[in-house]
MIRO-233740 format. One record per residue (C-alpha): x negated, y, z. Coordinates in steps of 0.05 Angstrom, whole numbers. Layout:
<pts>
u,v,w
X,Y,Z
...
</pts>
This chain:
<pts>
u,v,w
267,-1246,1515
277,-1305,1574
240,-1279,1634
189,-1350,1627
170,-1329,1555
154,-1251,1575
113,-1282,1644
71,-1325,1597
63,-1279,1534
37,-1219,1597
-16,-1275,1611
-41,-1303,1542
-52,-1224,1523
-84,-1213,1591
-125,-1270,1576
-133,-1264,1511
-170,-1197,1536
-217,-1221,1570
-246,-1261,1524
-241,-1217,1476
-274,-1162,1524
-336,-1223,1532
-344,-1237,1458
-357,-1157,1430
-409,-1147,1485
-448,-1198,1458
-444,-1164,1390
-462,-1093,1407
-516,-1105,1462
-566,-1089,1403
-535,-1027,1374
-530,-1004,1447
-602,-1020,1470
-629,-975,1396
-583,-922,1423
-594,-919,1494
-663,-947,1493
-658,-1005,1544
-703,-1062,1545
-685,-1138,1535
-677,-1143,1613
-630,-1083,1620
-592,-1118,1563
-585,-1176,1595
-563,-1139,1662
-505,-1120,1640
-480,-1183,1608
-499,-1206,1678
-467,-1154,1726
-391,-1163,1672
-395,-1230,1695
-412,-1212,1772
-354,-1160,1776
-309,-1209,1744
-323,-1252,1795
-311,-1207,1852
-259,-1177,1825
-228,-1251,1814
-228,-1264,1891
-206,-1199,1907
-150,-1189,1856
-117,-1260,1871
-121,-1243,1942
-87,-1182,1933
-43,-1214,1878
-10,-1264,1940
-8,-1200,1980
34,-1161,1935
54,-1190,1881
33,-1217,1811
50,-1167,1756
37,-1114,1804
-38,-1127,1812
-42,-1154,1741
-19,-1078,1721
-77,-1056,1774
-130,-1097,1744
-111,-1075,1671
-116,-1002,1689
-188,-1010,1721
-208,-1052,1663
-177,-995,1613
-211,-932,1647
-282,-966,1650
-281,-998,1588
-261,-929,1557
-320,-896,1599
-362,-941,1565
-349,-910,1500
-378,-844,1532
-441,-876,1571
-505,-838,1564
-559,-888,1598
-573,-946,1624
-539,-929,1696
-468,-902,1678
-462,-959,1632
-480,-1015,1688
-432,-981,1733
-378,-980,1676
-391,-1047,1662
-385,-1075,1726
-315,-1043,1752
-291,-1052,1687
-313,-1133,1698
-271,-1133,1770
-214,-1112,1727
-227,-1174,1679
-234,-1220,1737
-171,-1223,1764
-134,-1247,1694
-142,-1324,1693
-116,-1339,1762
-59,-1282,1766
-35,-1301,1692
-40,-1379,1708
-5,-1376,1770
55,-1330,1742
52,-1369,1683
68,-1434,1726
111,-1401,1778
162,-1382,1717
162,-1443,1684
208,-1506,1683
171,-1564,1730
169,-1603,1662
141,-1557,1617
86,-1528,1670
21,-1552,1635
35,-1523,1570
54,-1456,1596
-13,-1463,1626
-45,-1483,1572
-20,-1428,1531
-52,-1382,1568
-112,-1414,1570
-99,-1408,1487
-96,-1336,1496
-176,-1332,1510
-188,-1364,1448
-143,-1323,1414
-183,-1269,1445
-253,-1299,1425
-234,-1309,1345
-204,-1236,1350
-271,-1216,1366
-309,-1248,1321
-270,-1227,1259
-256,-1151,1282
-324,-1133,1302
-373,-1149,1251
-320,-1110,1198
-306,-1046,1251
-378,-1039,1276
-410,-1010,1217
-361,-954,1215
-345,-938,1293
-409,-953,1318
-414,-988,1388
-380,-931,1424
-317,-933,1380
-309,-1012,1397
-308,-1001,1471
-257,-957,1444
-223,-1013,1410
-222,-1055,1467
-171,-1014,1505
-121,-1028,1452
-104,-1091,1476
-109,-1068,1550
-49,-1012,1528
-13,-1072,1500
-21,-1114,1567
5,-1061,1608
66,-1040,1565
84,-1114,1564
83,-1127,1634
129,-1063,1646
189,-1107,1631
175,-1168,1673
191,-1166,1753
154,-1216,1798
178,-1291,1803
235,-1306,1841
187,-1359,1882
139,-1303,1900
196,-1262,1922
239,-1312,1962
171,-1335,1995
161,-1254,2014
220,-1255,2047
210,-1314,2090
207,-1303,2166
127,-1290,2185
107,-1284,2108
69,-1221,2125
21,-1253,2170
2,-1312,2124
-67,-1326,2100
-81,-1337,2024
-151,-1364,2038
-136,-1417,2092
-90,-1467,2060
-146,-1479,2011
-181,-1513,2069
-115,-1525,2106
-132,-1595,2122
-169,-1658,2097
-128,-1670,2041
-132,-1594,2012
-202,-1586,2028
-214,-1660,1983
-178,-1624,1926
-211,-1557,1930
-281,-1589,1920
-247,-1635,1869
-224,-1566,1829
-294,-1535,1845
-327,-1598,1807
-281,-1593,1750
-285,-1526,1744
-362,-1517,1749
-371,-1575,1698
-334,-1551,1646
-349,-1475,1648
-437,-1501,1648
-411,-1543,1588
-383,-1484,1552
-428,-1436,1568
-489,-1484,1561
-462,-1503,1491
-427,-1443,1460
-501,-1397,1479
-546,-1443,1454
-506,-1477,1386
-527,-1426,1333
-596,-1415,1357
-603,-1505,1355
-569,-1499,1284
-613,-1451,1264
-678,-1475,1292
-668,-1540,1277
-634,-1551,1217
-642,-1483,1178
-580,-1455,1185
-565,-1386,1162
-534,-1330,1212
-476,-1340,1175
-476,-1412,1168
-488,-1418,1246
-434,-1375,1270
-386,-1413,1222
-407,-1473,1242
-394,-1455,1318
-333,-1424,1297
-304,-1491,1283
-327,-1517,1349
-288,-1466,1382
-222,-1484,1336
-227,-1558,1372
-238,-1521,1439
-166,-1489,1419
-141,-1550,1381
-157,-1583,1451
-130,-1531,1502
-65,-1539,1467
-63,-1620,1468
-82,-1628,1534
-23,-1589,1556
28,-1636,1513
-13,-1698,1535
-12,-1668,1620
67,-1648,1616
82,-1724,1589
35,-1771,1622
-2,-1731,1690
-54,-1689,1695
-104,-1744,1730
-102,-1788,1669
-116,-1739,1619
-177,-1699,1658
-201,-1769,1653
-197,-1777,1581
-226,-1717,1567
-282,-1726,1612
-299,-1788,1583
-289,-1759,1518
-341,-1698,1536
-393,-1744,1565
-391,-1785,1489
-387,-1741,1442
-444,-1696,1467
-489,-1760,1471
-464,-1777,1402
-460,-1696,1377
-543,-1693,1405
-559,-1749,1351
-524,-1721,1296
-568,-1696,1224
-517,-1683,1163
-486,-1617,1160
-417,-1650,1161
-428,-1689,1217
-453,-1638,1249
-394,-1596,1228
-337,-1648,1255
-383,-1681,1314
-377,-1600,1336
-301,-1590,1327
-295,-1662,1369
-342,-1645,1426
-309,-1570,1433
-241,-1611,1440
-274,-1646,1500
-316,-1604,1534
-274,-1537,1527
-200,-1566,1528
-199,-1583,1594
-190,-1509,1612
-120,-1516,1593
-112,-1560,1659
-129,-1521,1712
-71,-1473,1703
-18,-1527,1727
-65,-1574,1776
-81,-1508,1818
-13,-1483,1826
17,-1554,1840
-38,-1563,1896
-34,-1499,1935
31,-1462,1957
62,-1393,1930
20,-1351,1993
-45,-1364,1965
-33,-1393,1892
-66,-1336,1856
-122,-1338,1904
-133,-1409,1902
-134,-1399,1821
-179,-1330,1825
-225,-1365,1881
-236,-1443,1849
-247,-1421,1777
-296,-1358,1790
-330,-1407,1834
-342,-1457,1771
-351,-1397,1727
-419,-1372,1776
-438,-1442,1767
-421,-1444,1699
-463,-1383,1690
-535,-1420,1696
-507,-1465,1638
-549,-1430,1591
-614,-1420,1632
-613,-1500,1652
-601,-1515,1573
-651,-1471,1546
-703,-1493,1602
-687,-1565,1590
-692,-1548,1511
-753,-1511,1516
-786,-1571,1552
-760,-1631,1505
-710,-1605,1460
-634,-1581,1452
-605,-1644,1433
-637,-1678,1488
-614,-1628,1538
-536,-1630,1503
-545,-1698,1521
-555,-1692,1597
-493,-1660,1600
-462,-1727,1601
-487,-1738,1675
-449,-1681,1690
-382,-1717,1657
-403,-1774,1697
-402,-1729,1764
-329,-1694,1738
-299,-1773,1725
-317,-1792,1800
-298,-1726,1827
-221,-1731,1788
-222,-1802,1812
-228,-1791,1881
-217,-1726,1901
-157,-1697,1850
-88,-1715,1872
-31,-1728,1820
29,-1671,1820
54,-1672,1748
140,-1649,1762
133,-1627,1840
174,-1560,1853
126,-1520,1880
124,-1497,1946
</pts>
């Protein structure tokens, strides 16, 4: 298999693991809480600390990947995740489960940024956005696999068995990566005189242009994550409480939104390689602002079904753009660090999405809360116009 395809496949599997793991936790929190006697606060903290671990792991392993190699460090993250996810199946109480989940989260955190850096460096310039989008689609595949498998397996193997199932994709990812080497551009950079003393963080703020670009990317990733988590966490509840949908029906309508998101990621890569990164980001941001405003007004079943898919396409489709954009903005010595630091800052800010949307929904209504997301996308448009340069097709530094 061609090196670029193997590198992208390794990155896709890793990011699928990220999506799979995060969703299975949502399915099994109830059974875990019942068996281990967790309070609602303790159960919620298991999710919170998994995300905290992911943010810390993203920064740490991004830096290590720029220092020691993309493939090598990706394998470290997989080993860490696999061991501590396996230990979760043996948890005897809240404290040890919290420790295992947090450390497993550290391993998960490195997957997005390092995988994106690896895919970008292995790809030809004219295909870079598409390759990065395939990595983004890995998340959707992982989420979909969890949604299909966990309800079937949980009654038979319990939550401990589900954690062991979560180890299997990690084993697959580790096996795939054992057959690929480091990208040539990374090896060349390491052979350059003085490479060992270069900082992986300084290029993010090396000058005014770099600082503007970093600020712009942080705004873009923050808004995208805020909108994604704000919409996806509350959508099933909104459909159930406002329209009387059953749990199965709410799940089906939400799944169609996820399909729309996957289509949006794929389409982003196709367009960005042809017409540029900035025009596609701007088109998606306008589409996101309009679609959340329209979705908030919909009342009929099938309008909600179609509207949800279209909203998903724009709101999460932008995930497909960050890998190529960030890869082209920063040099090889800092590429994985930039991917993970900038995206994980956005993920940390986005973590407040469900809280803010929930608070606004309680005071006004969910439809009002969703409509107000349009303001964030307006900020996104300004950030793209004034802070993000166009780098389509450039040779990586």
